[in-house]
N, C-alpha and C positions, 0 to 999 in steps of 0.2 A: 504494500500500500504506500503510495506517495502522498505525503502530507502537503497541504497548501502552505504558502509562506507564513501566513498568520498563525496557522496551527503549529508550525515549527517554532515560531517565536514564543507562543504560549507554552509549548513543551519545554523549551530552554529555560524560560522563566520559572515554570513550575518545578522543574528538577533543581534549579539553583536555589529556590526558596526552601524546598523540602529536604535537601540533602547537603551535608557538608562534603568536602572532597573525599575524606576517608570513608564516609558512608556510601558515597557514589561508587567508589572503587569496589566496595563489598557488593553493592547492587549489581555491577557489571560482572563480577566474578560469579555471583550466585545464579544469575538468570541468563547470562550470555556465555558463561564458561570461559571468559577471557580476562587476562590481566590488563587493567587500565593502561599501564605503562607500555604495553605492546600495541595499543591503539593510538594514543596521542602522547606527545611529548609534554614536558613540564610547561606550565604557563598559568595565567589567571584562570580562576574557575569558570568564568563565562566563556573564555576561549576554548577551554578543554571540553566543555559541554557542547559547544558549537561543532567542534571537530568530531566528537563522539557521535553526534546525531548524523553527521555526514557519513560516517563509517557504517552506522546501523542502517541508514537508508540505502546505501549501496548493497548491503547484504539482505535487505528485506526484513530486518528484525527490529525495526523501530517500535512496532506495536508490542513485541515481546518485552522490550525494555520498559515501555509504559505499563504493561501488565504487571511486571515485577515491581515497578515503583508503587503501584496501587496496593500490591500485597504488603509492601513495607510501610506505606503511608496511606492506609485506607480511608482516612478522614480528610485528606487534602482536597479542598474544594476545587481548585483549578485543574488538578489532574483528573478528578472525577468528571467534571464538566467536559473536558476534552475527550475522555474515554466514551462518554455517552454520545457525543457528537460523532465520533468515529464508528459507532455501532458495535462497540466491543461487548463481548459476553464472557461468561465464565468458562466457555468452551475453549478459550485461548485462541491462538492465531496461526498455528502451523499449517493447518490443512486448508489452504486456499484452493481455488478451482484449478490452478496449474500444478498442484501437488496431489496426485491421484492415489487413493487408497488401493493398494494392490489387491486386497481381498475382493474388491468390487469388480475388478476386470480380469483377474487371472482364473478363469474357469478353464492362460496361456500362451513361432515365427516360421515360417515354413516356406513352402514352395508356391510362391505366387510370381506374378510377372515382374520383370526387371523394372526399376523405377521409371524408365523412359519409354515403356511400351504399354500397349493395351493387351490384356490377355487374349489369346486366340479364341477362347470360348466366347468372349464378348464380341469379337469381330465376326465370328460365325453366326452369332445370333442377330446380327444387324439386318434390318429389313432391306430386302433387295431394292425396293422402290424408294428407299429413304434418300433424299437429296439434302445438300447442305442447308437449303432454305427451311427444310422441315425439322431439322435437328434443334431440339430445345435444350440439349445438354452438350457441354463441350469439355474437352480436356484442357483445363486452365493451368495446372501445374505440370509441366513437362517431366519433372523428376518425381512427381507424386507416385506413391505405390498403390497397388490394388491388393489389399490384404485379405487373406482368408481368415476370418475371425476365429474359427475353431482351431486352426493350426497355430495361429498367433497366441491364442490363450493357453494352449497346451505347452508351447515352448517357453512362454513367459513364466509359466508356473515353475518350469525346470530352472530357469535362470534365477528366480527368487532364492532358491536354496543354495545358490553358489555365491551370492553376494552377502557381505557381512559388515557389521560395524567393526572398525579397528579402534580399540580402546587403549589409549596411552595415558595412564594416570587420569587426570581430570579433563584431558583433551582427546583428540582422535579424529577419525574421519571414516571413510568407507573403503572397502576392499573387496576383492573377489578371488575365488579359487581359479588358478590356472593349471593346477596339477592336483593329485590327491591330497598333498600336504603342503602346497605352496600357495601363498596369497600375494597378489599384486596390489599395491597402494602407492600413494605419493611418498617421495622421500621426505618432504616437509612434514608429513603426518607423523613419522617415526623419529624425526630429528630431535625431539625433546629427550629421547632415550640416549642418543649419541652425545647430547650436551649435558647428560647427567641430571636433567631436571626431573626425570622419572626413571624408574628402574624397569627392567624386563619383567620383574615379578608383579609390577603394577599394571601390566599390559596383557591383552588377550584379544582374540577375535570372537565376536558374538554373532552366531548364525541363528536364523529363524526367529529374529526379533520382529514380530508382526503384530498387527492389530486386525482382528477378524471383523467381518461386516457388522456383526452384532455388538461390537465394542469390546469383545473379549481380548485381553492382552496376553500374548504369548511371551514368556520371559526369555526364550531363546536358549541356546547352548553355547557355553563358553569353551573355547579351546585355547590353551596357553601356547606361547612361543616355545620352540625347541631351544636346546642349549646353544647350538650353532644357528641362531635364528635369522641372521641377516645374510642371505645367500647372494644377493646382487643389489647394486644401488647406483643411482646416477643423481647428482644434486640438482636442485632447482637453480634457476637463473635470476640474478638480480635484475635483468632486463624485463622480467615479467612484472615487476613492480613499478616500472617507469612508463608513464603515459607516452605512447608513440616511441617507445625505446627501441634500441637496435635488436636484431634477431639474436636469440640465444645461441650459444656455442653448440656444436654438434653433440658434445657429451653432457649437455645440461638438459636432461630429459625428465627430471623430477619423478623418478620411480624407485620403488624398493620391492624386492622379492623376499617375503618372510616365510620361514619354515615353521610348521606347526609340530606339536608333539605327537600328533596322530594323523593318519590319512583319512580325514573325515570325508573326503570326496569319494572314497572307495566303499562306503557303507550307506545304507538307506538313511533317510532323514528320520530323526526321532530316536527313541530308545531301541535297544537291541530287539530284533524280531526273528521269529522262526519262519517267517514267510519267505520261501525260497524265490518267489516271483517279485519280491519288493525291488523296486528300481533303486540303484545307487544314486546318491546325490549328484555325482559327476562334477565337472568343472567347465569353465569357459574356455573354449578352444582359441588358441592364438595361431592363426594361419600364417604360413610363410610361402608366398608373399601375402600380406594382409589385404583384406578387401579395400579397394580404394574409396576414400570418401569423396563426395562431389558437392561442390557449392550448390545449394538449393535443395539438396536431398534431406530426408528426414533424419533426425538423430533422437535417440531415446536414452535416458539416463535412469538407472536404478540406484537409489541412494538412501542414506540415512541422515536427512537434514536435521540439524540441531539435536543430534543424538537421539532422534525420535525413530519410531517404527518406519519400516521401509516405505518409500514413496517412489512413484514413477513420474517423470516429466518428459514432455515432448518439445521438440524444437526443430530447427533446420540448420544445416551447415552454412555458415556465412562466408567462409573462405579460408585461405591459408596465407601464412607469411611467405616471404620470398624464398627462404631456405626450405620451406615445407616441413619445418619441425614444430609448428604450432598450428592448431586448427581452432577457428572461432565458431561459436554456435550461440543460439539464443534460447536454449532450454533453461528453465529456472533452476538455480542452485542456491544453497544457503551454507552457513557454517556447518561443517560436518559432512558436506558433499565431496570434499577433496578425496580423490582416489576412486571415484565412481566410474564404472565402465560406461563407455559411450557406444551404443549399438546403432546399426542401420536398421531399416524397416524389416530386414530378414533376421533381426536379432543376432547379427554377426558383429563381433567386436571390431571397432575401427579406431578407437582412441581411448586415452586415459584422461578423464577430466581432472583439472588441477587448480584453476584460478579463474579470476574474473577481471572485468574492466578495472584498472588500477586508479582511475580518476575519482578521487573521493571528495571533490568539490561538492558541497551541499546542493548547489544549483545544477549539478550535472546529472542527467538521467543515464544510468548504466546502459551501455550499448551492446555489450557482448559478454559471454563467458568463454573460457578457453580450455583446450585440451591438448595433449601431446599425441600426435598420430602414432600408430603402432610401428611404422617403418623405422624411424630413428631409434625407437626402443629396442626393436629386434637387432639392429646393428650393434647397439651397446651390449645386449645379452650375448650375442655371438662372440664378442670380444672378451667375454668374462671367462678366463681359464678356470677349469675345475667345476663349472656349472653344468650339470647334466641337462641335456636338451629336453625341454618340455613342450616347445612349440612344434606344430605339425607342418612339415614340408608339403607343399602342394595343396593345402587345405584352404587357402585364402583366395584372393582375387587373381 
C-alpha cells in the first residue's frame, strides 16, 4: 500500500510523538525483524523516521510497522485515526491480492504451448469460416502462456514441498531443494553466520510451513544444517545497492548451497509412512543449459515473505542487464523473499530472486525486483572443485 503524502506526514509525526528513539528501535526489531542501524544511519529522530518510512514503503511493510506501533501504543489517537482511514483490521496486512495463499490454488506446470504460440488444439478448433473481422478475441500478449490448470496445480503442489524458509537466528529468507540434501538460497541470507552474528546451531530450514484454506496453520518440519554445511557460495555485489550502478562482476552471483543433515528430498512429505506408493518430496531441477528467460514472459515466485507461510506471486520478466547476470521482474516480494526460486509458466527454474529497486527515496515508487539468472550461477558451480554435480545436463532450454 502506498500512502499519500499527508498520510506519510501524519505517520512520521505520530511515530515521533509516541516513541523515543530507543523504543522505535525495539519496535522495528520486534515487528520488522531488522536492526534500526542496518536501515538508517545516525541522525535526528525526525530524519531517521523519514528514512525508515522510505525503507518500509519500498518493501511494502509500512502498514506492518503501523500495526506494530498500535500494538505498542494502542491508545495513541493519531495512529488510531490513520489506521482507521487506511482500513486496517486485526487480520494484519501480509496477505494482499498479489500474495496468493497456496492452499487456495494448489489442487498444482506441465505440458502446454510455448509462450509465443497458440496450442494446436485451439487452432484446430477454429471455425473455418471465421474471418479477422468476426474475431472478438485476440492474442494480446505474444509471450503469454496457455496453461493447463490441472497440470499446473499438480506440479505447483510438488514445488511447494521443495521450497522452505531459511532461518538464520532472528533473520533469514527463502530457499529450495536442488538435490536430496542441498538447498539453494542467497549468500546474503546466510552471511550473518559467516560474520558470527548467529551460529549454525541457531539456523535451520523449515519445510511445509503452510496455512490451509480453513486457516489451519501447519508448523512445518525443521531440518538442521550439516557439519560441513556450506558447500558452495558466491557473494553479493555492492552494485546491487546502487541506483543505476555498474553491472556486477561475473563471480558476484549472491548464492549459497547449504547441506542438510538428512536427505529430506528422498522421502515423502510428513512423518514416516509405510505407504510404498507415497511420492518422495523431490527437489527443483537445475537444467544445464537452463531455460532461457524472455523479457515479457511470465515469472512466478514461491516465497516466505516476512517469515510468514508460503505465498505465490506472479509477474513478468522486465529485462536483463548488459552482462546478462541480472534479471529484473515485477513480481511482488517482501523481506524474507530473498532466495526464492523464480519459475517460468512451465514451473521451470530460471533464476534466483535476491533484491529489489535500491532507490529508497520516499517519493520514488519501486520499479522492479531483481534476480540472478541460472546461467552465471551454473558457471560458478562448475568452477567449484570438490562439489558433486547436482544439476542435470540437457534438462534445460
